[in-house]
MINU-122182 format. One record per atom (N, C-alpha, C): residue number from 1; x, y, z; atom name. Coordinates in Angstrom, 1 decimal. Layout:
% MINU-122182
nr:c1:c2:c3:atom
NUM:X:Y:Z:CA
...
***
This chain:
% MINU-122182
nr:c1:c2:c3:atom
1:0.8:5.0:-3.4:N
1:-0.1:6.1:-4.1:CA
1:-1.0:6.9:-3.0:C
2:-1.5:6.1:-1.9:N
2:-2.4:7.4:-1.2:CA
2:-1.8:7.4:-0.7:C
3:-0.5:6.1:-0.2:N
3:1.1:7.1:1.2:CA
3:1.3:8.1:1.0:C
4:1.9:8.1:-0.4:N
4:3.0:9.4:-1.1:CA
4:1.5:10.6:-0.7:C
5:0.4:10.4:-1.4:N
5:-0.5:11.5:-0.9:CA
5:-0.8:11.9:0.0:C
6:-0.6:10.9:1.4:N
6:-0.9:11.6:3.0:CA
6:0.3:12.6:2.7:C
7:1.3:12.1:2.2:N
7:2.6:12.8:2.9:CA
7:2.9:13.6:2.6:C
8:2.2:13.9:1.2:N
8:2.7:15.7:0.0:CA
8:1.8:16.4:1.3:C
9:0.4:15.3:1.6:N
9:-0.9:16.3:2.8:CA
9:0.1:17.1:4.3:C
10:0.3:15.8:4.7:N
10:1.4:15.8:5.5:CA
10:1.9:17.4:5.3:C
11:3.2:17.1:4.5:N
11:4.3:18.2:4.5:CA
11:3.1:20.2:4.1:C
12:2.7:19.6:2.9:N
12:1.3:21.0:2.6:CA
12:0.8:21.6:3.9:C
13:0.4:20.6:4.9:N
13:-0.2:22.0:6.2:CA
13:0.9:21.5:7.3:C
14:1.6:20.9:7.0:N
14:2.4:21.9:8.6:CA
14:3.1:23.3:7.6:C
15:3.9:22.7:6.2:N
15:3.7:24.0:5.9:CA
15:3.0:25.3:6.0:C
16:2.2:25.5:5.2:N
16:0.8:26.4:5.9:CA
16:0.2:26.9:7.7:C
17:0.5:25.3:7.8:N
17:0.4:25.8:9.5:CA
17:1.2:26.9:10.3:C
18:3.0:26.1:9.5:N
18:3.7:27.8:9.5:CA
18:3.5:28.9:9.5:C
19:3.1:29.1:8.1:N
19:2.7:30.4:8.1:CA
19:1.7:31.2:9.2:C
20:0.1:30.4:8.4:N
20:-0.2:30.4:9.2:CA
20:-0.2:30.8:11.1:C
21:0.6:30.6:11.6:N
21:0.9:30.9:13.3:CA
21:1.7:31.5:13.9:C
22:3.0:31.5:12.5:N
22:4.0:32.6:12.5:CA
22:5.5:31.8:12.5:C
23:5.1:30.2:12.4:N
23:6.4:30.4:13.2:CA
23:6.9:29.7:14.3:C
24:5.9:29.7:15.5:N
24:5.7:29.9:16.7:CA
24:6.2:28.2:16.8:C
25:7.3:27.9:17.3:N
25:7.5:26.9:17.9:CA
25:7.0:25.8:18.9:C
26:6.2:26.4:19.3:N
26:5.0:25.9:21.0:CA
26:3.5:25.5:20.0:C
27:3.7:26.1:18.5:N
27:2.7:25.7:18.0:CA
27:3.2:24.9:16.7:C
28:3.6:24.8:16.6:N
28:4.8:23.9:15.1:CA
28:4.5:22.6:16.3:C
29:5.3:22.6:17.3:N
29:4.9:20.8:17.8:CA
29:3.9:19.7:18.1:C
30:3.4:21.1:18.6:N
30:2.4:20.9:18.8:CA
30:1.3:20.5:17.5:C
31:1.2:21.4:16.7:N
31:0.7:20.8:15.3:CA
31:1.3:18.9:14.5:C
32:2.3:19.1:15.2:N
32:3.6:18.4:14.9:CA
32:3.3:17.0:15.0:C
33:2.7:16.9:16.4:N
33:3.1:15.4:17.7:CA
33:0.9:15.3:17.6:C
34:0.1:16.8:16.5:N
34:-1.0:15.8:16.4:CA
34:-1.6:15.0:14.7:C
35:-0.3:15.6:14.2:N
35:-0.2:14.7:12.5:CA
35:0.1:13.2:13.0:C
36:0.5:13.5:14.3:N
36:2.0:11.5:13.9:CA
36:1.6:10.7:13.6:C
37:-0.4:10.3:14.5:N
37:-1.0:9.2:13.8:CA
37:-1.0:9.1:12.8:C
38:-1.2:10.4:11.6:N
38:-2.1:11.0:10.2:CA
38:-0.5:9.9:10.2:C
39:0.5:10.0:9.8:N
39:1.8:9.8:10.2:CA
39:1.9:8.3:9.6:C
40:1.6:7.8:11.1:N
40:1.2:6.4:11.1:CA
40:0.8:5.7:9.8:C
41:-0.2:5.9:9.9:N
41:-1.5:5.7:8.6:CA
41:-0.4:5.4:8.1:C
42:0.0:6.7:6.8:N
42:-0.1:6.4:5.7:CA
42:1.4:6.3:5.4:C
43:2.3:5.7:6.6:N
43:3.6:4.5:6.5:CA
43:3.3:3.4:6.5:C
44:1.3:2.9:6.8:N
44:1.6:1.5:7.1:CA
44:1.0:1.1:6.4:C
45:0.1:2.3:5.1:N
45:-0.6:2.0:4.9:CA
45:0.7:2.0:2.6:C
46:1.8:2.5:3.3:N
46:2.2:2.3:1.8:CA
46:3.6:1.1:1.8:C
47:3.2:0.7:3.5:N
47:4.2:-1.1:3.0:CA
47:3.7:-2.1:2.7:C
48:1.9:-1.8:3.3:N
48:1.1:-2.5:2.7:CA
48:1.3:-2.7:1.6:C
49:0.9:-1.8:0.8:N
49:0.8:-1.9:-0.2:CA
49:2.1:-1.9:-1.3:C
50:3.4:-2.4:-0.8:N
50:4.6:-2.8:-0.9:CA
50:4.3:-4.0:-0.9:C
51:4.0:-4.4:-0.4:N
51:4.1:-6.6:0.5:CA
51:2.7:-7.0:-0.9:C
52:1.9:-5.7:-0.8:N
52:1.3:-6.8:-2.1:CA
52:1.5:-6.7:-2.8:C
53:2.0:-5.8:-3.2:N
53:3.2:-4.7:-5.4:CA
53:3.8:-6.2:-5.1:C
54:4.0:-7.1:-3.3:N
54:5.7:-8.5:-4.5:CA
54:5.0:-9.4:-4.3:C
55:4.1:-9.8:-4.1:N
55:3.7:-10.7:-3.7:CA
55:2.7:-11.1:-4.6:C
56:2.1:-9.8:-5.8:N
56:1.8:-10.1:-7.0:CA
56:2.6:-10.1:-7.7:C
57:3.7:-9.8:-7.8:N
57:5.3:-10.6:-8.2:CA
57:5.7:-11.4:-8.9:C
58:6.3:-12.1:-7.5:N
58:5.7:-13.2:-7.4:CA
58:5.1:-13.8:-7.0:C
59:3.5:-13.9:-7.6:N
59:2.7:-14.9:-8.2:CA
59:2.9:-14.8:-9.7:C
60:3.2:-13.9:-10.2:N
60:3.1:-13.6:-12.0:CA
60:4.1:-14.1:-13.1:C
61:4.6:-15.0:-11.8:N
61:6.2:-15.3:-11.7:CA
61:5.8:-17.2:-12.0:C
62:4.9:-17.2:-11.3:N
62:4.3:-18.9:-11.4:CA
62:3.3:-19.7:-12.4:C
63:4.2:-20.7:-13.0:N
63:3.1:-20.7:-14.4:CA
63:2.0:-21.3:-13.8:C
64:0.6:-21.7:-14.4:N
64:-0.5:-22.1:-13.7:CA
64:-0.4:-23.2:-14.4:C
65:-1.0:-24.1:-13.0:N
65:-1.1:-25.9:-13.6:CA
65:-2.6:-25.9:-14.1:C
66:-2.9:-26.2:-15.4:N
66:-3.9:-26.4:-16.2:CA
66:-3.7:-27.9:-16.3:C
67:-4.2:-28.3:-15.7:N
67:-4.9:-29.8:-15.8:CA
67:-3.8:-31.1:-16.0:C
68:-3.1:-30.8:-14.6:N
68:-1.8:-30.6:-15.1:CA
68:-2.3:-32.6:-14.0:C
69:-2.7:-32.6:-12.7:N
69:-3.1:-33.2:-12.1:CA
69:-3.7:-34.8:-12.9:C
70:-2.7:-35.9:-12.4:N
70:-2.9:-37.3:-13.5:CA
70:-3.7:-37.8:-12.7:C
71:-4.5:-38.4:-13.4:N
71:-5.5:-39.1:-13.6:CA
71:-6.3:-40.9:-14.0:C
72:-6.8:-41.7:-13.3:N
72:-7.3:-42.4:-14.7:CA
72:-8.3:-41.7:-15.8:C
73:-9.4:-40.8:-15.0:N
73:-10.6:-40.7:-16.0:CA
73:-9.3:-39.2:-17.2:C
74:-10.1:-40.3:-18.3:N
74:-9.8:-39.0:-19.7:CA
74:-10.1:-37.5:-19.6:C
75:-9.9:-36.5:-20.0:N
75:-9.6:-35.1:-19.8:CA
75:-10.8:-34.6:-19.9:C
76:-11.6:-33.7:-19.3:N
76:-12.3:-33.4:-20.6:CA
76:-11.9:-31.5:-21.7:C
77:-12.0:-31.7:-23.1:N
77:-11.3:-30.8:-23.0:CA
77:-12.2:-29.4:-22.9:C
78:-13.5:-29.4:-22.4:N
78:-14.2:-28.8:-22.3:CA
78:-14.0:-27.8:-20.6:C
79:-14.0:-28.5:-20.4:N
79:-13.3:-28.5:-18.3:CA
79:-11.7:-28.5:-18.2:C
80:-11.4:-27.1:-18.2:N
80:-10.4:-26.6:-17.4:CA
80:-9.8:-26.2:-16.9:C
81:-9.1:-26.7:-16.0:N
81:-9.3:-25.9:-14.0:CA
81:-8.0:-25.2:-13.7:C
82:-8.1:-24.6:-13.2:N
82:-6.7:-22.7:-13.1:CA
82:-6.1:-23.8:-11.6:C
83:-5.2:-23.7:-11.8:N
83:-4.7:-23.6:-9.9:CA
83:-4.0:-22.6:-9.7:C
***
């Protein structure tokens, strides 16, 4: 979500700057080059969040193993261990 907000900010600031500078191509190129690190950071942010969401989805599909470890000792009903 933060990457999308950053991308919208990047577009809006570019349009605002274009109107303020009178659509001069040299100023537009200068502003675009200055904003490239922000665009890179927003892209990395979106990619990391997408990988986190994919990992969360994978972990959600795997059931928790509660007291599945075989042991000679009796299982304590008050103690359940999720792994």
